[in-house]
C-alpha positions in Angstrom: -14.6 -118.3 108.3 -14.6 -120.9 111.0 -15.8 -124.2 109.6 -16.6 -122.8 106.1 -13.9 -124.9 104.4 -14.3 -128.2 106.3 -13.8 -131.1 104.0 -14.0 -128.9 100.9 -11.8 -130.1 98.1 -9.2 -127.5 97.1 -7.0 -128.2 94.1 -3.8 -126.2 93.9 -1.6 -126.4 90.8 2.0 -125.6 91.5 1.3 -126.5 95.1 4.7 -127.9 96.0 6.5 -124.7 96.7 6.1 -121.0 97.5 2.8 -119.3 97.2 1.0 -122.5 96.1 2.2 -124.4 99.2 1.4 -121.5 101.4 -2.2 -121.3 100.1 -2.7 -125.0 100.6 -1.4 -124.7 104.1 -3.9 -121.9 104.8 -6.8 -123.9 103.5 -5.7 -127.1 105.4 -5.6 -125.0 108.5 -9.3 -124.2 107.9 -10.2 -127.9 107.5 -10.1 -128.3 103.7 -8.9 -131.3 101.9 -6.2 -130.1 99.6 -4.8 -131.6 96.3 -1.3 -130.5 95.4 -0.3 -130.9 91.7 3.2 -130.3 90.4 5.8 -131.9 88.3 8.2 -132.9 91.1 7.3 -135.9 93.2 10.0 -135.1 95.7 8.9 -131.5 96.1 5.3 -132.6 96.5 6.3 -135.1 99.2 8.1 -132.4 101.1 5.1 -130.0 100.7 2.6 -132.6 101.9 4.5 -133.0 105.1 4.3 -129.2 105.7 0.6 -129.0 104.8 -0.3 -132.0 106.9 1.1 -130.3 110.0 -1.9 -127.9 109.9 -4.7 -130.2 108.8 -5.7 -133.1 106.6 -3.0 -134.9 104.7 -3.1 -133.6 101.1 -3.4 -135.7 98.0 -0.4 -135.2 95.7 -0.4 -135.6 92.0 2.9 -135.5 90.1 2.1 -134.5 86.6 3.5 -132.4 83.7 1.0 -129.6 83.7 2.5 -128.3 80.4 0.6 -131.1 78.7 -3.1 -131.8 78.5 -2.4 -135.3 79.6 -1.0 -134.1 82.8 -3.9 -131.8 83.5 -6.3 -134.7 82.8 -4.3 -136.9 85.2 -5.0 -134.4 88.0 -8.8 -134.4 87.2 -8.9 -138.2 87.2 -7.2 -138.5 90.6 -9.5 -135.9 92.1 -12.6 -137.6 90.7 -11.4 -141.0 91.8 -10.5 -139.9 95.3 -13.2 -137.4 96.1 -15.7 -137.0 93.3 -15.9 -133.3 93.7 -13.9 -130.0 93.5 -15.0 -126.9 95.4 -12.0 -124.6 94.7 -9.4 -124.5 92.0 -6.2 -122.4 92.5 -4.3 -121.9 89.3 -0.8 -121.2 90.6 1.6 -123.3 88.4 4.1 -121.6 86.2 7.5 -120.0 86.4 8.8 -117.8 83.5 12.3 -116.8 82.5 13.8 -113.5 83.2 16.5 -111.9 81.0 17.4 -109.5 78.3 14.8 -109.7 75.5 17.3 -110.0 72.6 19.1 -112.9 74.4 16.0 -115.0 75.3 15.6 -118.1 73.3 12.3 -118.8 71.6 11.6 -121.7 74.0 11.5 -119.3 76.9 8.2 -117.9 75.6 6.7 -121.2 74.5 7.6 -122.9 77.8 6.2 -119.9 79.8 2.9 -120.1 78.0 2.8 -123.9 78.1 2.8 -124.1 81.9 1.3 -120.9 83.3 -1.2 -120.0 80.6 -2.3 -123.4 79.1 -2.3 -125.1 82.5 -4.7 -122.5 83.8 -6.9 -122.8 80.7 -7.0 -126.6 80.7 -7.5 -127.1 84.4 -10.3 -124.5 84.5 -12.0 -126.2 81.6 -11.6 -129.7 82.9 -12.7 -128.9 86.5 -15.5 -126.5 85.4 -18.3 -129.2 85.6 -17.4 -130.1 89.2 -17.0 -126.4 90.1 -20.4 -125.7 88.6 -22.0 -128.4 90.7 -20.3 -127.1 93.9 -21.0 -123.5 93.0 -17.3 -123.1 93.7 -14.4 -120.7 93.1 -11.4 -120.3 90.7 -8.5 -118.1 91.9 -5.6 -117.6 89.6 -2.3 -116.4 91.0 -0.9 -114.3 88.2 1.5 -111.4 88.9 1.8 -107.6 88.9 3.9 -107.7 85.7 0.6 -108.2 83.8 -0.1 -104.6 84.5 3.5 -103.2 84.7 5.7 -104.9 82.0 9.4 -104.4 82.1 11.9 -105.1 79.3 13.8 -107.7 81.3 10.6 -109.7 82.1 8.7 -109.8 78.9 8.0 -113.5 79.1 6.4 -113.2 82.5 4.5 -110.0 81.7 3.1 -111.4 78.4 2.0 -114.7 80.0 0.6 -112.9 83.1 -1.5 -110.5 81.0 -2.8 -113.5 78.9 -3.9 -115.4 82.1 -5.6 -112.3 83.6 -7.4 -111.7 80.4 -8.6 -115.3 80.2 -9.9 -115.2 83.8 -11.8 -112.0 83.1 -13.6 -113.7 80.2 -14.1 -116.9 82.2 -15.8 -114.9 85.0 -18.6 -114.0 82.6 -19.3 -117.7 82.2 -19.0 -117.9 86.0 -21.8 -115.4 86.4 -24.1 -117.8 84.5 -22.9 -121.0 86.1 -22.4 -119.8 89.7 -18.7 -120.1 89.8 -16.6 -117.2 91.1 -13.5 -116.4 89.1 -10.9 -113.9 90.3 -7.2 -113.1 90.0 -4.5 -112.3 92.6 -1.5 -110.3 91.4 1.3 -110.9 93.9 4.1 -108.4 93.9 7.6 -108.9 95.2 7.1 -112.0 97.4 9.6 -114.0 99.4 9.6 -117.4 97.7 12.1 -119.9 96.2 11.0 -118.7 92.7 11.7 -115.1 93.6 15.2 -116.0 94.6 15.7 -117.9 91.3 14.5 -114.8 89.4 16.9 -112.6 91.3 19.7 -115.0 90.4 18.7 -114.8 86.7 18.6 -111.0 86.8 21.9 -110.9 88.6 23.5 -113.0 85.9 21.9 -110.8 83.2 23.0 -107.5 84.8 26.2 -108.3 86.6 24.8 -107.1 89.9 24.3 -109.1 93.1 21.0 -110.4 94.2 21.2 -108.3 97.3 21.7 -105.1 95.3 18.8 -106.0 93.0 16.5 -106.7 96.0 17.3 -103.4 97.6 16.9 -101.6 94.3 13.5 -103.2 93.7 12.2 -102.1 97.1 13.5 -98.6 96.6 12.0 -98.3 93.1 8.6 -99.6 94.3 8.7 -97.4 97.4 7.3 -100.2 99.5 8.2 -101.1 103.1 9.0 -104.8 102.8 9.0 -107.8 100.6 5.6 -109.5 100.6 5.1 -112.8 102.4 3.3 -115.9 101.2 0.8 -115.5 104.0 -0.3 -112.1 102.5 -1.4 -113.9 99.4 -2.9 -116.9 101.1 -5.1 -114.6 103.3 -6.7 -113.0 100.2 -7.2 -116.4 98.6 -9.1 -117.6 101.6 -11.3 -114.5 101.5 -12.0 -114.7 97.8 -13.1 -118.4 98.2 -15.4 -117.6 101.1 -19.1 -116.9 100.9 -18.6 -113.4 102.2 -16.8 -112.7 98.9 -19.5 -114.2 96.7 -20.2 -110.8 95.1 -16.6 -110.3 94.1 -16.5 -111.6 90.6 -14.1 -111.1 87.7 -11.7 -108.8 89.5 -7.9 -108.8 89.9 -6.4 -107.7 93.2 -2.8 -106.8 93.8 -1.0 -107.9 96.9 2.1 -105.9 96.5 2.4 -103.3 99.3 1.3 -100.5 96.9 3.9 -101.1 94.2 1.4 -101.3 91.3 1.6 -98.2 89.0 -1.9 -96.7 88.4 -5.2 -97.1 90.3 -6.6 -100.3 88.7 
């Protein structure tokens, strides 16, 4: 893929930490101009320093992606700065873990507001630019979309909705020349994963270390996934060699997904 992403504009929502930051770093290493969008200006500044070590300094946009206004702010900055968008990575969104009967109503509404509606709004807003560029949309969703558990019903519900939306959007992508695909990361070493383990620890009374070991044993996998595992697939899906990969969802979970799809 040498030179394929030179100066291409890659917008990454939730790009200030974890998988989003890792994907931006991978694209920057390949010569892309990245745009990182997130709610925390401090986290974005720290992420920009990391990404800039491997390539062009990214543009950062601090915005509340739970709201349409925040998504519109990202689009406006991208249009003003570059006038184009080649790749959109929908990665924003963190959902609550906990016992279903103890979860407040806001846990569900907040989960959908950021992860689902941000993906929908950003995809709609950036679609005209992506159509012109014959570009790509990759949404980072999660294996819970396929394998729901009772202590992660917010995440599994939101993930399933995002994946379903992307499948439908891919049909429009066929017509307009925009590739739309989903990546389902499994157990991946990120700040968010540590936060979820802490939430589950509080809910179950077990330590984070016990829960991590139990997860690996239950899944039967060799190791916890790394951000680089997901970033490598994102690069491939946004390359021309993957142009015939359309409307699919690929798990990066070491084989933990139950079933064959």
